[in-house]
N, C-alpha and C positions, 0 to 999 in steps of 0.2 A: 542464402541469398547473396548475390554478387551485385557489384555496383552497376552492372549493365543490364539488369533484369527488366527495368522499366524505361521505356523510351517515349512514353506518352504521359500527359497529365494524369494525376491520380485523385482528383477532387470532383470529377463530374459524376454525380449520383443521378442515375436515370429513373430511380424509383419514385412513384407518386407519393408514398408515405414512408417516413423514416422514423426510427425509434428515438430521435434526438430532440431534446428540449432547447430552450434558449441558453446561450453561452453566458457564463458568469466569469468575471475577471476579479480575482482576489486583490484587494488593497487593504492596508491596515484599518482604514475607516469602515470599509464594508464588512471586514471580519468582525469588528467590534459590534456593528449593527446586527449582523447575523447572530452573534452570541446573545445579545440582549433580546432579540426577537425570539430566539429559541427558548430563553428563560421564561419570557412572558407566556409563550405558547404552552410551556410545561405547567406553569402556575394556573393557567386557565383550563387545564385538563386535557390538553392535546396529546397526541401520541408521543411517547418517550423517544427522544432523539437517538438513544442508544439502540433502539430496535431497528430492524431493517425498514427502509423508507418505502412508502406506498403512495401512489398517486390516487388520492381519494380515500375511501373507507377500505378496511381489510375485507376481502371477499369472504362470504360465508360458504361453508361446505354444504353440499346438498344432503338430503336426508339419507340416513343409513350408509355412511361412508365406511370403508374398510378400516381395520385397525391401523394399517400402515399409513393410509391417507390421513387419518385423524392425527396420528403421532407426528407425521411430517408437517402437517399444517400448523399444529400447535408450536412445533419447534421453530418453524420459519418465521411466523408472525408474532409469536409470544415470548421468544427467548432473546436475551441480550448476549448470550455466550455461544460461540461456535461449538463448544464441547457437546452441547445437547444435540446438535445436528449430527455430530460425529457418532454419538451413542446410538442415535436412531439409524444411522447408516450401517452400523454393525449389527443392529437388530433385524433390519430388513435389507439384505444384500441387493435385492432387485431395485431398490431406491437409492443405493449408495452413491451413484454418480451425481444424482440431483442434490442429495444432502451435502456432499463434499463441495459441490459448486456453490450452493447457497451459503455454506459455512465460510467459503472463501470470500464471497461478496460481503458478508457481515464483518469478517476480519479486516477486509480492505477498508470498509467504512470506518473502522476503529483505528486505522493507521498501522496495522501490523503487516507490513508489506512482505516480509520474508515468509511468514506463515501463510499469508493470503496467496502468494504465488505457488506454494506447495499444495494447498488445498484446491486451488483452481485447476492446476495441472492434473491432479489426481482425479478431480471430477470430470474433466474433459476426456480422460483416458479410461474411464469406467463406464461400461454400457448399462443403460437403464432398461427395466421392464417396460412393456407397453403401458401398464397402468401408471407408471411414474411419468412417462412422456405425455399421456393424456391429462394427468393432473397439472403438469407444468403449463400446457397449452390453455387450460381452463382457469387456473388460479394465479399464475405468476405474471401475467401480462401487465399488471399495474405496479409491479415492483420497480423501483427507480434506483439506479446507482449513479452517484455524482462522481464522474471520472475526470481526473486531471489529464488532459491530452497534451498540454505543454505547460511550461512554468507559469504559474498564476492563472491559468485558463482552465476552467472546469465546465463540463457539459453534462447535464442530467440525461441518462440513457435508460429507456425502458428495458426490461429483461429481454435479452435477445443475444444473438451471436456477438453483436457489437459490444454490449455491456460486459460480457465475460472476457472477451479478448482484449478490449481496451483496458479493463481493470488489471488483467494479467500483465499486459505490456507495461503499464505504469509501475506495477509492483516489481517487475524485473528491472526496470530503469532505476527505481529507488535503491535496489540492492546492487547496483553497479553492473548488471548484465545487459549492456546496451545492445549488443548484436542480437542476443536472444530476444530482447524486447522488440527490436526492429523486425525480426523474422515473424514474430507473433502478430504484430499489427499489419504486416504485409499480406496476411491471409484474408483480410476483410475486404468486402466490396468497396468500390470507390465512394468516398464521401468527404466532406470538409473536415469533420472531426478526426477521422482516421488519417487523412492526408496531413493534418497538422501534427498529429502524434508521430507519424512516419518522418516528416521533414525535420521535426524537432530532434529526433534521435539521430537522423543522418547528419544534421548540423553538428551535434555533439561529437559524432564520430569523425568529423572533418570531411564528409562527403559533399563538398560544396557543389561540384558539377551535377551531382544527382539532384540536389535541391533545386538548382536552376532549371534543369530539364523537367522535373515534376511540376513546377509551378509556371511553366511557360504559358503565356496568354491569360493568366489569371487577372481578374479585375476586382476592385474593392466593392463588393456587394453587401457584405456584412462584417461583423467583427472577427469571425473565424478566417475569412479571406484576408482581412487586414493583417491579422497575426501571421498568416502564411506569407504575405508580401514582405513583412518585416524580416522574416527568415531569409527570403529570397534576396533582399537588399544586403543583408549581412554576408551571405555567401558570395554575392557579386563583389562586395568590397574586399573580402578575403582573397578573391581571385584576381583582384586588381582592376576590375571593370567598374571604375568609379562613376562614369557617366551613366551607365545602365542602372547602377545602384541608386543614383540620384533620381532618375526617372521613376523607379519603383517606389521610392519614398514619396514622390509627388502624388502617385496614385493612392497611397495610404492616406495622405492628407486631403485628397480631393473630396471625399465624402464627409460632409459636415457632421453626420450623426455617428461617425466612428467614435468608439469609446475614448474618453479623455486619456486614460492610461496608455492606450495604443498610440494616440496622437502625440503624447509626450515622448514616448519611445521613438517615434518617427522623427520628431524634432531633435532629439538627442543624437540619433544616428546621422541625421543630416549635418549637425554641427561637427560631428566626428569626421564626416567626409570632407567638409570645408577645412578642417584642421589638417587632414591628410594632404589636401591640395596645397595648403599653405606651407606645410613642411617640404613639399616637393619643390615649390618655387622659391622658398626662402630657406633652403637648407644651409645651415652654418658651414657644413663641410664644403659645399660648393662655393660659398663666399670666401672661405679661407683659401680654397684652391685658386681663386681669382686674384688674391692679393699679391703673390710673387710677380705676376705679369705687370700689375699696376706699379709695383715698386721698381721693377726693372725699367719701365718706361720713364718713371720719374728720375731714376739715376742717370739715364741717357741724357735727358733734358738738362739736368743739373751739370753734367760733365760738359755739354756743349756751351753752356753759359760761362763756365769757368775758363774754358779754352778761349772763348771770345774775349773775356776780360784780360787774360794774359797777353793775347795777341795785340790788343789795343795799347796795353802798357809798353810792350816792346816797341811798338810803332812810334809812340811818343818819345821814348828815349832815343830812338834813332833820328830824331828831328823831324818826324813826319807831322803834318797838320792834324 
């Protein structure tokens, strides 16, 4: 991917339905609440948080499933360890791609980003049998992956092309492979989550002009677009376009329902802009550069006064009035 590949905004999703849920912004208070909530849920007999996440109940297999389907189903929904899925992949090669992919998503959930990236890439490069593809279409549509598309911003994604590629992109980002992560997310269709992931990576790489082009015309309609606008403002600031950056931050603050964390970020960035402008107008170097001229003028005035005093003294001594 090169910096000039995209000349249009990348956030306009024309699909009627998307696999994305509501955005979550991580804060210390919310993380604590999620932890307590998960503990209570476990005590009350809910699904183990170490298992792969499902929206609703785990789907039941139809009667008389094949041995492969039964083994894969049990490994996906009943195992906490990716190793079991890897074992099943070796036992049933026609299902290997699907097993590696689900093992990668499970490892991603546990925070093992290096291994997750390896498993996901292997799953994407391994072809499945028709039975495996039919199983995925019938039983995996409720699987949910909570993907971090930018720092502190997570989006739950139903099992789909987006969930796999966004998880892979984030895993590559966490292991320092920023350009590979950007190339991965660039393959996805336009959407706000993929656009945020893409712009976040471009900003980290210093591709400020691309971020500005990709977010042109964006309005603050939800928290994802607000997060994108924050990246746009920061890129504009780094490019020296402070007035446009200020207008972008105004758009972030315009919508009252914007998440408080994003509004605080916008207020902080606006303060930094004002500080930049203050430094520009009250630069100590500029002030020091002005001092010699002022001192020179003062010296000229003082010299004129001294000469005038000496002239008056000589005049009086010569008998003048």
